[in-house]
C-alpha positions, 0 to 999 in steps of 0.5 A: 122540206114540203109534204107532197100531196098526189093530185087526182091528175097524176094518178093512174091506177093499174089492175091486179088479180089476186087467185085466193084459191086455197089461201086464207081469207083475211091475207087475201083481204088485207092485200086488197085492201092495201092495193085498193087504198094505194098504200103500196105506191110512194105517192100515197095521200091518205085523203085522195084515192091513189089505190088500184082496181083488184080483181079476186078469183076463185073465192069459192076456194077460200079458207079460214083458220081455227074453227071459223069455219064452224063457229063464225057468224055473221049477224045483221040487224034491219032496226026492226023488232026481230030483224035480226039475222044470223048465217053460219060461214059454211052456209054463207060460202054455199049461198054467196062466197062472193060476199064473204070477201066484199064483207073482210075487204070492207071492214079494211078500208075507211068507212066514209065517202072515200072508202065507198069510192074506194070498194067500187074498184073491188071485183070478186068472181067465183071461178077462175074466169073474170071480164078484166083481160082487156086491162092486162091485170098484174098477177099479185102474189100474197107475201 
């Protein structure tokens, strides 16, 4: 028995839409990461981009569980002296809720060349409108 390995010429990418209104951030990010990698397909190959395009809408209405709303902090460090920055979940949601979802999904895909290629297929929007209607995306529900 031989192991199947997908070729880039055999791969057809579909488009999926995930409505994040009143959904948990981690559940939305997990589903998006699976679709982006292509792990839901029978032809999944770990070293080839077999995934689909994912559009996430209504990210300003996303929710988190527990005390994350008040206690979660997003930290970054520039590498310079005094270059620490910290931002709470509430302030990041007010400033740019798209960053919440993008960071959560980016943490769930590989941190290498393949991951950088895969993350380009993620499209995140604040409202319920998106410019990808011509691709006729499939409405995806969370499990």
